[in-house]
C-alpha positions, -999 to +999 in steps of 0.1 A: -495-671-163-507-689-132-502-726-132-519-738-100-529-726-066-528-744-033-542-733+000-535-745+035-565-746+058-568-749+095-601-762+109-607-744+142-641-760+149-667-779+130-682-746+117-651-724+114-624-727+087-595-703+088-573-698+058-537-699+070-517-693+038-518-698+001-492-708-024-492-697-060-469-709-088-466-683-115-447-689-148-430-656-155-432-642-190-411-611-182-381-626-202-373-657-223-362-677-193-398-686-182-390-691-145-414-709-123-419-686-094-434-699-061-451-672-041-465-678-006-491-654+006-500-647+042-535-648+055-538-610+049-529-615+012-494-601+016-464-618-001-444-637+025-419-655+002-410-653-035-387-680-048-375-689-083-375-655-100-340-652-116-342-614-123-359-582-110-381-581-140-395-615-130-401-604-095-419-573-107-440-593-132-451-619-106-461-592-081-481-574-107-497-606-119-509-614-084-522-579-076-536-568-110-533-593-138-535-576-172-540-592-207-540-579-242-573-589-257-575-604-292-609-611-308-630-607-339-660-585-347-687-590-373-688-573-406-717-569-430-697-587-457-705-623-464-671-629-480-653-613-450-676-620-420-651-614-392-626-586-387-597-594-363-592-568-335-570-563-304-570-540-274-547-510-277-533-517-243-535-545-217-567-546-198-575-560-163-583-597-165-616-591-147-628-570-177-621-596-204-656-612-204-675-579-203-653-566-231-660-598-251-698-594-246-695-558-259-673-570-288-700-595-297-725-567-303-703-548-327-710-549-364-687-531-389-703-516-419-676-492-433-641-500-446-613-500-421-575-502-422-553-519-397-549-497-367-583-480-370-603-477-338-633-500-339-646-492-304-633-466-279-627-471-242-643-505-240-659-511-206-642-480-192-608-497-195-591-468-213-583-493-241-597-491-276-604-520-299-581-517-330-585-534-364-555-557-371-561-560-408-575-540-437-611-545-449-622-526-479-659-528-472-688-550-484-680-567-517-644-554-517-612-574-514-605-577-477 
């Protein structure tokens, strides 16, 4: 989880601004310690320093978070049942953070008409992410007891 980001800028002329370095503070969720890790990135985007990670798992988490942040998506999809209008779903695997909004737009168009059990696939390979949307609870169908 990123907390904040700071950039250092060098003004070379009135029209030219050059980014010198960027500092990111990431709260590690790799283990229960929740370390605050400070990462300094060079102007080419490479990691120049990494401070505050107490374990290798934390270092790995932070580097992955900076390069390719992934999230498990949780959402709801519509059903045709007035008594059970929304079915909770989640992604079968973490998906790139950049795909969360497109997946949510796709999720908003889904309408479930047949009974499902927890773990059933509601949508396959959403937005080409290789992740399926899975029902997280049972629904016995229209008029049934969800």
